[in-house]
C-alpha positions as CSV (number, residue, x, y, z in Angstrom):
1,M,78.4,95.7,69.5
2,S,81.8,93.8,71.1
3,Y,79.5,90.6,70.7
4,F,78.3,91.0,67.2
5,Y,81.6,91.5,65.6
6,L,82.6,88.2,67.4
7,L,79.8,86.5,65.4
8,A,80.7,88.7,62.4
9,S,84.6,87.7,62.6
10,A,83.6,83.9,63.2
11,A,80.9,84.1,60.6
12,C,83.8,85.3,58.0
13,S,86.4,82.6,58.9
14,L,83.5,79.8,58.0
15,I,82.4,81.5,55.0
16,L,86.2,81.0,54.0
17,V,86.4,77.7,55.1
18,H,83.2,76.7,53.3
19,L,84.6,78.6,50.0
20,M,88.1,76.9,50.4
21,K,86.3,73.2,50.3
22,E,84.4,74.7,47.3
23,G,87.3,75.6,45.6
24,E,88.8,72.1,46.4
25,H,85.6,70.2,45.1
26,R,85.4,72.3,41.7
27,K,89.6,71.4,41.5
28,L,90.5,74.9,40.9
29,R,94.5,75.5,41.2
30,M,94.0,76.7,44.9
31,L,97.5,78.6,44.6
32,N,96.4,80.8,41.9
33,T,93.1,81.3,43.9
34,F,94.8,82.4,47.1
35,T,97.1,84.8,45.0
36,I,94.2,86.7,43.7
37,N,92.5,86.5,47.3
38,Y,95.8,88.2,48.6
39,L,95.4,90.8,45.8
40,V,92.0,91.7,46.8
41,A,92.7,91.5,50.4
42,A,96.1,94.0,49.9
43,I,93.5,96.5,48.3
44,V,90.8,96.5,50.6
45,A,93.1,96.8,53.7
46,F,95.1,99.7,51.9
47,G,92.2,101.4,51.4
48,L,90.8,101.1,54.8
49,G,94.2,101.4,56.5
50,G,96.6,103.6,54.2
51,F,99.6,102.5,53.3
52,P,102.4,101.9,55.6
53,S,104.1,104.8,57.0
54,F,107.7,104.3,56.1
55,S,109.3,104.3,52.5
56,I,110.8,100.9,50.9
57,E,112.4,103.4,48.5
58,A,114.1,105.4,51.2
59,T,115.1,102.5,53.2
60,G,115.5,99.7,50.9
61,F,114.0,95.8,51.1
62,T,116.3,95.6,54.1
63,N,113.8,97.4,56.5
64,P,112.9,94.9,59.0
65,A,109.4,95.8,59.3
66,F,109.3,94.7,55.2
67,I,111.3,91.6,55.9
68,F,109.0,90.6,58.7
69,A,105.5,91.5,56.5
70,A,107.2,89.3,53.7
71,V,108.0,86.1,55.8
72,T,104.8,86.6,57.3
73,G,102.9,86.5,54.1
74,A,105.2,83.5,53.1
75,V,103.5,81.5,56.3
76,F,100.4,82.9,55.5
77,I,99.9,82.0,52.0
78,G,101.6,78.5,52.8
79,N,99.3,77.8,55.9
80,F,96.3,78.8,53.3
81,L,97.6,76.3,50.8
82,V,97.8,73.0,53.3
83,Y,94.6,74.0,55.4
84,S,93.0,74.2,52.0
85,K,94.2,70.5,51.1
86,S,93.8,69.2,54.9
87,I,89.7,70.7,55.3
88,H,89.4,68.5,51.4
89,L,91.2,65.1,52.7
90,N,90.4,65.3,56.6
91,G,87.3,67.1,56.9
92,M,86.3,70.7,58.1
93,G,85.9,70.2,61.8
94,V,89.2,68.2,62.3
95,S,91.3,70.8,60.1
96,V,89.4,73.8,62.1
97,A,90.1,72.3,65.3
98,A,93.9,71.5,64.4
99,M,94.2,75.3,63.3
100,R,92.3,76.6,66.2
101,L,95.1,75.0,69.0
102,S,97.7,76.8,67.5
103,L,96.8,79.4,69.9
104,L,99.2,77.2,72.0
105,L,102.6,79.0,69.9
106,P,102.0,82.5,70.6
107,V,100.6,81.7,73.8
108,L,104.7,80.2,74.3
109,L,105.9,82.9,72.6
110,S,104.4,85.4,74.7
111,V,105.6,83.5,78.0
112,W,109.5,83.3,76.4
113,L,110.1,86.4,74.8
114,Y,107.8,88.6,76.2
115,G,107.7,87.8,79.6
116,E,104.2,87.0,80.3
117,R,103.1,84.5,83.7
118,V,102.6,80.8,83.0
119,T,99.5,80.1,85.0
120,T,98.0,76.6,85.8
121,N,95.5,77.0,83.8
122,K,98.2,77.4,80.7
123,L,100.0,74.2,81.7
124,L,96.7,72.4,81.9
125,G,95.9,73.5,78.4
126,L,99.2,72.8,76.9
127,L,98.8,69.1,78.0
128,S,94.9,69.3,76.5
129,V,96.4,70.6,73.1
130,F,98.8,68.1,72.7
131,T,95.9,65.2,73.8
132,A,93.3,66.9,71.4
133,L,95.8,66.8,68.3
134,G,96.7,62.9,69.1
135,L,92.8,62.5,68.6
136,L,92.0,64.6,65.8
137,I,94.4,62.8,63.6
138,P,93.0,60.2,61.6
139,K,93.9,56.7,62.2
140,K,93.2,55.6,58.7
141,Q,96.4,55.6,56.8
142,N,95.1,55.4,53.4
143,I,94.3,58.9,52.8
144,R,97.4,60.9,51.1
145,F,98.1,64.1,49.6
146,R,100.9,63.4,46.9
147,K,103.7,61.0,48.7
148,I,102.5,62.0,52.9
149,D,99.7,61.0,54.5
150,A,96.7,63.5,54.7
151,A,97.2,63.2,58.9
152,W,100.6,64.7,59.1
153,L,98.7,68.2,57.3
154,L,96.8,68.3,60.6
155,L,100.4,69.1,62.3
156,I,101.5,71.2,59.6
157,I,98.4,73.5,60.1
158,F,99.1,73.6,63.4
159,L,102.2,74.6,63.4
160,L,102.3,77.5,60.6
161,T,98.9,78.7,61.9
162,G,100.6,79.1,65.1
163,L,103.6,81.4,63.3
164,A,101.2,83.5,61.6
165,D,99.2,84.0,64.9
166,S,102.7,84.5,66.6
167,S,103.8,87.4,63.8
168,L,100.6,89.2,64.8
169,K,102.1,89.2,68.5
170,I,105.4,90.0,67.6
171,Y,103.8,93.1,65.3
172,E,101.9,94.2,68.4
173,E,104.9,93.9,70.3
174,D,107.9,95.7,68.0
175,F,106.0,97.2,65.0
176,S,102.7,98.6,65.8
177,M,104.3,102.2,66.5
178,Q,105.3,102.2,62.9
179,F,101.9,101.5,61.2
180,S,98.6,100.8,62.1
181,E,97.0,97.1,62.0
182,L,95.1,97.6,58.4
183,S,98.5,98.9,57.0
184,F,100.4,96.1,58.1
185,M,97.9,93.4,57.2
186,G,97.9,95.2,53.7
187,L,101.8,94.9,53.6
188,V,101.4,91.4,54.7
189,F,98.8,90.5,51.9
190,S,100.7,92.3,49.7
191,C,104.0,90.4,49.8
192,A,101.9,87.0,50.1
193,F,100.1,87.8,46.7
194,I,103.9,88.6,45.2
195,I,105.1,85.2,46.1
196,G,102.0,83.4,45.0
197,L,102.3,85.4,41.6
198,I,105.8,84.0,41.2
199,C,105.0,80.5,42.0
200,S,102.3,80.6,39.9
201,M,103.9,81.4,37.1
202,F,105.8,78.3,37.3
203,G,102.5,76.6,36.9
204,Q,101.4,75.0,33.9
205,G,98.2,76.4,31.6
206,N,97.0,80.1,32.0
207,L,98.5,82.0,34.7
208,V,94.5,82.0,35.9
209,T,91.4,81.3,34.8
210,R,88.0,83.1,35.1
211,R,87.1,81.0,38.2
212,E,89.9,81.5,39.9
213,V,89.6,85.0,39.7
214,F,86.0,85.0,41.2
215,M,86.8,82.3,43.9
216,G,89.8,84.6,44.5
217,C,87.8,87.8,45.0
218,L,85.0,85.6,46.8
219,I,87.6,84.4,49.1
220,G,89.2,87.7,49.7
221,I,86.6,89.4,51.2
222,P,85.8,87.0,54.4
223,N,89.5,86.6,54.7
224,L,90.3,90.1,55.4
225,Y,87.2,91.2,57.5
226,S,87.6,87.8,60.1
227,A,90.6,89.8,60.9
228,V,89.4,93.2,60.7
229,F,86.0,92.4,63.1
230,L,88.1,90.6,65.6
231,I,90.4,94.0,65.7
232,Y,86.7,96.1,66.1
233,A,85.8,93.2,69.0
234,L,89.3,93.8,70.6
235,R,88.7,97.5,71.0
236,E,85.8,97.0,73.4
237,I,86.7,93.6,75.3
238,D,89.5,91.9,76.6
239,G,91.6,89.0,74.4
240,S,90.9,86.6,76.8
241,V,87.3,87.2,76.4
242,A,87.6,87.7,72.3
243,Y,89.8,84.7,71.5
244,P,88.5,81.8,73.0
245,I,84.8,82.9,71.9
246,V,86.0,83.2,68.2
247,N,87.6,80.1,68.1
248,I,85.3,77.8,69.8
249,L,82.8,79.7,67.3
250,N,85.0,78.3,64.5
251,V,85.7,75.1,65.9
252,V,82.1,74.1,66.4
253,G,80.6,75.8,63.3
254,G,83.7,74.4,61.2
255,T,82.5,70.8,62.6
256,L,78.6,71.5,61.9
257,I,79.2,73.2,58.3
258,G,81.3,69.9,57.4
259,L,78.8,67.5,58.8
260,W,75.3,69.3,57.1
261,I,76.8,70.4,54.0
262,W,79.5,68.2,52.9
263,G,79.2,65.2,54.8
264,D,82.3,64.6,56.7
265,R,83.1,61.6,59.0
266,V,83.3,62.1,62.1
267,S,85.0,59.7,64.3
268,K,84.1,59.1,67.9
269,L,88.1,59.8,69.0
270,Q,88.0,62.8,66.6
271,W,84.8,63.8,68.5
272,L,86.1,63.8,71.7
273,G,89.2,65.9,70.1
274,I,87.2,68.6,69.1
275,T,85.8,68.4,72.7
276,V,89.1,68.3,73.7
277,A,90.2,71.3,71.6
278,V,87.3,73.4,73.0
279,A,88.5,73.0,76.3
280,A,92.3,73.4,75.3
281,I,91.3,76.9,73.8
282,L,89.7,77.8,77.1
283,L,92.2,77.2,79.5
284,L,95.2,78.8,77.3
285,V,93.6,82.2,77.4
């Protein structure tokens, strides 16, 4: 069953990416859409995992676990917004590859904060990450998001996703005794929802439209279950097996979906970058 869970996790991630592309294509306000997504994901997470064991009323908002969840929630929704724009402007395969290369950051965190051993493979993986990023970045300078070149979105995705993945490592090491994975994710999603709601209130037009609610609900389920299925797989097999399989499935699947469904164009250098990205993922775990 473990490999079925890995396939299911990757499938949910790819459905999520496809829905992001669809939302951008339909010119939905993605901040509002993601806000609804996090509300749905929080409700399902709390329904499956229960509420966190600590009481916010008793401990106040200065509780370290709550502050950590709030910061993580801000990173999550910010990352989704940048990821969505990059998928639309840079293409699906290239954006997914940049996102999955962020595995480097939790690896470095594990070495720096938690004293994990640095192997030769990890050093080679580190060099491969920077090589892959250099190859993935588009060489054309005419694609822009507002005032910045769209190529910068790939680097921002890399950093924000790395921070998000690192937060899960910090949770596992420092907060997992306080509440379960699903309870923690429910708290993170709730914080992301609140942040998104506050930001949406300053936007123009209706707070949310029917189409945004519908798309947000569609995104919320695969968003949550991509993590849930991965957690189920990790109960049966080592992370050193699970993470590279999931990441490689996402890089290859995202590239194929972008080419076949959305007509993305991938240059020869970017194809090489995607290949190097797959190799880097294998070396880093």
